[in-house]
OpenMM code with the backbone's topology and positions (N, CA, C; nanometers):
from openmm import Vec3, app, unit

residues = "MET THR VAL ARG ASN THR GLY THR THR ALA VAL LYS GLY TRP ARG LEU ASP PHE ALA PHE PRO GLY GLU GLN LYS LEU ASP HIS ALA TRP ASN ALA ARG ALA THR GLN GLN GLY ARG GLN VAL ARG ALA THR HIS GLU SER TRP THR GLU THR ILE PRO ALA GLY GLY ALA VAL SER PHE GLY PHE ASN GLY SER SER ILE ALA GLY THR ASN GLY VAL PRO ALA SER PHE ALA LEU ASN GLY SER THR CYS THR THR SER".split()
positions = [
    Vec3(10.2378, 9.9352, 11.2260),
    Vec3(10.2865, 9.8603, 11.1156),
    Vec3(10.4220, 9.8809, 11.0894),
    Vec3(10.4767, 9.7206, 11.0597),
    Vec3(10.6151, 9.6857, 10.9920),
    Vec3(10.5959, 9.6654, 10.8272),
    Vec3(10.6884, 9.7225, 10.7570),
    Vec3(10.6771, 9.7056, 10.5989),
    Vec3(10.7999, 9.6407, 10.6147),
    Vec3(10.8301, 9.5222, 10.5612),
    Vec3(10.9306, 9.4372, 10.5072),
    Vec3(10.9667, 9.4503, 10.3690),
    Vec3(11.0835, 9.4584, 10.3497),
    Vec3(11.1030, 9.4361, 10.2199),
    Vec3(11.1872, 9.3246, 10.1982),
    Vec3(11.1370, 9.2157, 10.1178),
    Vec3(11.1804, 9.0562, 10.1055),
    Vec3(11.2709, 9.0337, 10.0006),
    Vec3(11.2717, 9.1800, 9.9093),
    Vec3(11.3450, 9.1576, 9.7745),
    Vec3(11.5046, 9.1897, 9.8023),
    Vec3(11.5544, 9.1920, 9.6888),
    Vec3(11.7202, 9.1879, 9.6892),
    Vec3(11.7704, 9.3367, 9.6426),
    Vec3(11.6742, 9.4085, 9.6160),
    Vec3(11.7406, 9.5518, 9.5938),
    Vec3(11.6373, 9.6367, 9.7313),
    Vec3(11.7231, 9.7770, 9.7475),
    Vec3(11.6241, 9.8859, 9.8230),
    Vec3(11.5014, 9.9109, 9.7573),
    Vec3(11.4390, 9.9549, 9.8247),
    Vec3(11.2780, 10.0338, 9.8272),
    Vec3(11.3125, 10.1738, 9.8484),
    Vec3(11.3071, 10.2511, 9.7679),
    Vec3(11.3172, 10.4189, 9.8236),
    Vec3(11.2245, 10.4640, 9.7862),
    Vec3(11.1404, 10.5628, 9.8561),
    Vec3(11.0396, 10.6355, 9.8443),
    Vec3(10.8847, 10.5410, 9.8579),
    Vec3(10.8846, 10.4847, 9.9686),
    Vec3(10.7635, 10.3715, 9.9776),
    Vec3(10.6378, 10.4689, 10.0023),
    Vec3(10.4991, 10.3764, 9.9806),
    Vec3(10.3901, 10.4415, 9.9829),
    Vec3(10.3106, 10.3195, 10.0181),
    Vec3(10.2378, 10.3238, 10.1174),
    Vec3(10.1376, 10.1880, 10.1577),
    Vec3(10.0139, 10.2548, 10.1497),
    Vec3(9.9492, 10.1631, 10.0698),
    Vec3(9.7341, 10.1933, 10.0962),
    Vec3(9.7042, 10.0867, 10.1131),
    Vec3(9.5814, 10.1774, 10.2096),
    Vec3(9.5050, 10.0363, 10.2581),
    Vec3(9.3813, 10.0941, 10.2959),
    Vec3(9.2751, 10.0219, 10.3141),
    Vec3(9.1405, 10.0848, 10.3351),
    Vec3(9.0527, 9.9940, 10.4725),
    Vec3(9.0210, 10.1074, 10.5662),
    Vec3(8.9864, 10.0846, 10.6760),
    Vec3(8.8587, 9.9766, 10.6472),
    Vec3(8.7986, 9.8746, 10.7194),
    Vec3(8.6954, 9.8118, 10.7112),
    Vec3(8.5766, 9.8691, 10.7644),
    Vec3(8.5735, 9.9890, 10.8504),
    Vec3(8.4718, 10.0066, 10.9454),
    Vec3(8.4692, 10.1601, 10.9533),
    Vec3(8.4297, 10.2180, 11.0577),
    Vec3(8.4214, 10.3306, 11.0633),
    Vec3(8.5524, 10.4246, 11.1209),
    Vec3(8.6542, 10.3539, 11.1081),
    Vec3(8.7936, 10.4139, 11.1680),
    Vec3(8.8282, 10.5454, 11.1347),
    Vec3(8.8815, 10.6096, 11.1964),
    Vec3(8.9446, 10.7248, 11.1770),
    Vec3(9.0639, 10.7550, 11.2235),
    Vec3(9.1759, 10.8052, 11.1140),
    Vec3(9.2952, 10.8628, 11.1413),
    Vec3(9.3017, 10.9572, 11.2244),
    Vec3(9.4083, 10.9526, 11.3323),
    Vec3(9.3840, 11.0733, 11.4340),
    Vec3(9.5641, 11.1049, 11.4187),
    Vec3(9.6531, 11.0348, 11.4435),
    Vec3(9.8054, 11.0757, 11.4503),
    Vec3(9.8560, 10.9896, 11.4005),
    Vec3(9.9942, 10.9902, 11.3144),
    Vec3(10.0727, 10.9258, 11.2691),
    Vec3(10.2014, 10.9390, 11.3050),
    Vec3(10.3068, 10.8537, 11.3365),
    Vec3(10.4417, 10.8573, 11.3603),
    Vec3(10.5357, 10.7694, 11.2501),
    Vec3(10.6632, 10.8281, 11.2216),
    Vec3(10.7419, 10.7466, 11.1265),
    Vec3(10.7058, 10.7397, 11.0064),
    Vec3(10.5679, 10.7852, 10.9784),
    Vec3(10.5084, 10.7998, 10.8161),
    Vec3(10.4226, 10.9430, 10.8152),
    Vec3(10.3928, 10.9765, 10.6933),
    Vec3(10.2799, 11.1088, 10.6729),
    Vec3(10.1972, 11.0022, 10.6358),
    Vec3(10.0482, 11.0401, 10.7513),
    Vec3(9.9306, 10.9428, 10.6646),
    Vec3(9.8182, 11.0320, 10.6644),
    Vec3(9.7268, 10.9919, 10.5565),
    Vec3(9.6132, 11.0846, 10.5249),
    Vec3(9.5066, 10.9900, 10.4974),
    Vec3(9.4091, 11.0488, 10.5105),
    Vec3(9.2883, 10.9593, 10.4806),
    Vec3(9.1855, 10.9996, 10.4358),
    Vec3(9.0916, 10.9437, 10.3309),
    Vec3(9.0019, 10.9807, 10.2402),
    Vec3(8.8900, 10.9050, 10.2727),
    Vec3(8.7330, 10.9154, 10.3202),
    Vec3(8.6700, 10.8295, 10.3315),
    Vec3(8.7414, 10.6990, 10.4314),
    Vec3(8.6946, 10.5800, 10.3702),
    Vec3(8.7960, 10.4823, 10.4443),
    Vec3(8.9345, 10.4486, 10.3953),
    Vec3(8.9856, 10.5015, 10.2973),
    Vec3(9.1116, 10.4861, 10.2107),
    Vec3(9.1908, 10.5752, 10.2989),
    Vec3(9.2970, 10.4993, 10.3359),
    Vec3(9.4243, 10.5398, 10.3996),
    Vec3(9.5489, 10.5189, 10.3041),
    Vec3(9.6583, 10.6228, 10.3482),
    Vec3(9.7825, 10.6587, 10.2606),
    Vec3(9.8645, 10.6804, 10.3704),
    Vec3(10.0152, 10.5747, 10.3908),
    Vec3(10.0784, 10.6002, 10.4686),
    Vec3(10.2385, 10.6329, 10.3528),
    Vec3(10.3110, 10.7690, 10.3628),
    Vec3(10.4046, 10.7615, 10.2919),
    Vec3(10.5094, 10.7949, 10.3819),
    Vec3(10.6585, 10.7606, 10.3365),
    Vec3(10.8019, 10.7743, 10.4010),
    Vec3(10.8063, 10.9418, 10.4549),
    Vec3(10.8790, 10.9234, 10.5503),
    Vec3(10.9296, 11.0547, 10.6158),
    Vec3(11.1128, 11.0292, 10.5677),
    Vec3(11.1105, 11.1638, 10.5702),
    Vec3(11.2826, 11.1589, 10.5319),
    Vec3(11.4023, 11.0471, 10.5926),
    Vec3(11.3509, 11.0406, 10.7279),
    Vec3(11.4270, 10.9254, 10.7726),
    Vec3(11.4105, 10.7607, 10.7891),
    Vec3(11.2337, 10.7540, 10.7156),
    Vec3(11.2193, 10.6455, 10.6908),
    Vec3(11.2176, 10.6008, 10.5488),
    Vec3(11.2844, 10.6933, 10.4612),
    Vec3(11.2447, 10.6721, 10.2978),
    Vec3(11.2923, 10.5441, 10.2338),
    Vec3(11.4200, 10.4933, 10.2649),
    Vec3(11.4927, 10.3898, 10.2241),
    Vec3(11.4430, 10.2465, 10.3111),
    Vec3(11.3812, 10.1271, 10.2396),
    Vec3(11.3865, 10.0244, 10.2950),
    Vec3(11.4867, 9.9299, 10.2560),
    Vec3(11.6219, 9.8920, 10.3237),
    Vec3(11.7109, 9.8127, 10.2489),
    Vec3(11.6451, 9.6997, 10.1910),
    Vec3(11.7439, 9.6068, 10.1179),
    Vec3(11.7060, 9.4855, 10.0736),
    Vec3(11.7088, 9.4071, 10.2018),
    Vec3(11.6116, 9.3164, 10.2458),
    Vec3(11.6145, 9.1922, 10.3464),
    Vec3(11.5294, 9.3367, 10.4879),
    Vec3(11.5474, 9.4546, 10.4775),
    Vec3(11.5030, 9.5140, 10.5698),
    Vec3(11.3668, 9.5434, 10.6050),
    Vec3(11.3578, 9.6581, 10.7050),
    Vec3(11.1870, 9.7001, 10.7347),
    Vec3(11.2280, 9.8274, 10.7972),
    Vec3(11.0783, 9.9019, 10.7986),
    Vec3(11.0483, 10.0152, 10.8777),
    Vec3(10.9561, 10.0014, 10.9342),
    Vec3(10.9346, 10.0565, 11.0474),
    Vec3(10.7998, 10.0834, 11.1161),
    Vec3(10.7397, 10.1649, 11.1201),
    Vec3(10.6166, 10.2138, 11.1378),
    Vec3(10.5397, 10.3155, 11.1645),
    Vec3(10.3978, 10.2885, 11.2305),
    Vec3(10.3678, 10.3894, 11.3161),
    Vec3(10.2374, 10.3842, 11.3715),
    Vec3(10.1069, 10.5065, 11.3450),
    Vec3(10.0249, 10.4721, 11.4163),
    Vec3(9.9241, 10.5568, 11.4062),
    Vec3(9.7987, 10.5593, 11.5178),
    Vec3(9.7497, 10.6446, 11.5728),
    Vec3(9.6392, 10.6677, 11.6550),
    Vec3(9.5001, 10.6419, 11.5915),
    Vec3(9.4038, 10.5872, 11.6201),
    Vec3(9.2867, 10.6072, 11.5696),
    Vec3(9.1739, 10.6059, 11.6604),
    Vec3(9.0530, 10.6485, 11.5996),
    Vec3(8.9298, 10.6212, 11.6539),
    Vec3(8.7995, 10.5344, 11.5670),
    Vec3(8.6922, 10.5282, 11.6412),
    Vec3(8.5794, 10.4512, 11.6037),
    Vec3(8.4725, 10.4970, 11.6366),
    Vec3(8.3543, 10.5229, 11.5718),
    Vec3(8.2376, 10.5519, 11.6084),
    Vec3(8.1621, 10.4144, 11.6322),
    Vec3(8.2223, 10.3236, 11.5864),
    Vec3(8.1452, 10.1945, 11.5614),
    Vec3(8.1931, 10.1074, 11.7063),
    Vec3(8.1648, 9.9962, 11.7559),
    Vec3(8.2305, 9.9330, 11.8614),
    Vec3(8.3642, 9.8476, 11.8333),
    Vec3(8.4136, 9.7809, 11.7133),
    Vec3(8.5168, 9.7358, 11.6881),
    Vec3(8.5810, 9.7965, 11.5881),
    Vec3(8.6984, 9.7645, 11.5909),
    Vec3(8.7893, 9.8060, 11.4964),
    Vec3(8.8629, 9.7098, 11.3945),
    Vec3(8.7996, 9.6556, 11.2442),
    Vec3(8.8499, 9.5595, 11.2016),
    Vec3(9.0047, 9.5830, 11.1567),
    Vec3(9.0384, 9.4672, 11.0919),
    Vec3(9.1890, 9.4811, 11.0233),
    Vec3(9.1562, 9.4695, 10.8838),
    Vec3(9.2396, 9.5790, 10.8106),
    Vec3(9.1997, 9.5864, 10.6485),
    Vec3(9.2603, 9.4870, 10.6047),
    Vec3(9.1680, 9.4374, 10.5002),
    Vec3(9.1931, 9.3234, 10.3822),
    Vec3(9.3140, 9.3005, 10.2945),
    Vec3(9.3446, 9.3893, 10.2936),
    Vec3(9.4801, 9.4257, 10.2240),
    Vec3(9.5478, 9.5399, 10.2068),
    Vec3(9.6775, 9.5442, 10.1659),
    Vec3(9.7712, 9.6383, 10.1591),
    Vec3(9.8221, 9.6475, 10.0444),
    Vec3(9.8888, 9.7512, 9.9745),
    Vec3(9.9811, 9.8019, 9.8338),
    Vec3(10.0553, 9.8987, 9.8614),
    Vec3(10.1801, 9.8214, 9.8607),
    Vec3(10.3251, 9.8896, 9.8771),
    Vec3(10.3490, 9.9615, 9.7095),
    Vec3(10.3594, 10.0909, 9.7131),
    Vec3(10.4234, 10.1607, 9.5889),
    Vec3(10.2824, 10.1002, 9.4699),
    Vec3(10.1823, 10.0637, 9.4784),
    Vec3(10.0356, 10.0353, 9.3681),
    Vec3(10.0605, 9.8725, 9.3763),
    Vec3(10.1441, 9.8356, 9.4403),
    Vec3(10.1774, 9.6590, 9.4251),
    Vec3(10.1006, 9.5894, 9.5469),
    Vec3(10.0141, 9.4852, 9.5427),
    Vec3(9.9410, 9.4113, 9.6319),
    Vec3(10.0746, 9.3548, 9.7208),
    Vec3(10.0876, 9.3577, 9.8615),
    Vec3(10.1790, 9.2917, 9.8954),
    Vec3(10.1076, 9.1924, 10.0331),
    Vec3(10.1861, 9.1290, 10.0986),
    Vec3(10.1075, 9.0070, 10.1679),
    Vec3(10.1278, 9.0584, 10.2871),
    Vec3(10.0563, 9.0245, 10.3965),
    Vec3(10.0435, 9.0552, 10.5469),
    Vec3(10.0766, 8.9191, 10.6307),
    Vec3(10.1078, 8.9483, 10.7228),
    Vec3(10.1395, 8.8778, 10.8300),
    Vec3(10.1707, 8.9327, 10.9732),
] * unit.nanometer
topology = app.Topology()
chain = topology.addChain("A")
for resn in residues:
    res = topology.addResidue(resn, chain)
    for name in ("N", "CA", "C"):
        topology.addAtom(name, app.Element.getBySymbol(name[0]), res)
């Protein structure tokens, strides 16, 4: 995943929240700390990805698994509590 800052000031200390639409389970994340409770996932910065400069971006990823046949895409994301757009 890539979190892009389209603003004019840096974002320091980011947190991205989203919900899996199905039975996906978070297994392992890199470039972020990620936790899951039920379907809710929270990814937070690592020390080396803490700041997203104005106009910049940070990327992180995770492995997951599912007991269902398909893995749906989350419907919405919130960065530091504010809904953000996806592309």
